C-alpha angles and dihedrals in degrees: 000000000000120000106217129183117213113193140159139147127269114299091015096119095248093137092050087047089050092051087052093052089050092048089052092056107270122132107243126196118187112217091200088055092048087052092051092050093049090051090053101042114018111084093193089059094045092052092048092051090046090050091051101039106024136237091297087088094063120093125213094274089058092253125127108262103222095202093057092044089050091050092052097038097048095049093094142346093265090058094045093049090051090052092047093047088056101042107029098073092052093046092051093047087052092047091049092051090050091047089054094050093047091045090055093053089054096207101120136063097194130042107196120201106199107201136146094210104045095125095036094054094044091241089127091084087066092059132088089212142005123215118194120201107205135179140172115282094243092051090049094050091047092049093047093048090050089064086062091214100107137032122239089257092051088048094049091046091055091046088054094048090056128074112266121266089245093056090049094045089051093056098039124105090209133018128201113198106209108193097114133065128307090255087057089052090047091054091045091055091046095052092047092053089055088054094048094051 
């Protein structure tokens, strides 16, 4: 079973590509979802985050408020690195455990790790291949604004905190350019799967 990293900046269409990989029979694990689960259920992670960012990130029920944490963590590079250094080792342990379980059941040819920070975290060295989904900046901003969760300034701030598209493309094994329709993206994913297996 191939272990493949799928990455791309905010608004690139990475999540849509990930859905297509799943629809075509790949096993997909989403690093962001794993992070959210860990924040909700892993007490060690919770204590470490509170130790780093203070009790302001806790809501009235004693849980970590992900919106408050994001606001603090994405204000600059130092805060983002602090968040990543706490949470990434736990995320990748969780992914490794999942990989071993999926490998044992023998049903899948491709195990996709969908993660925005695969290169930034150094996790790319654990992958057989890395696929980067890329798109023109204006398309990325338009898509991200369409989700109505972040302002234009917040989107640009997050883009600036991630590696540039150019850096990721230069390191990728495969690149999916996503400036066309969803149908184009679907076809690109399908042909890439055929190359991989």
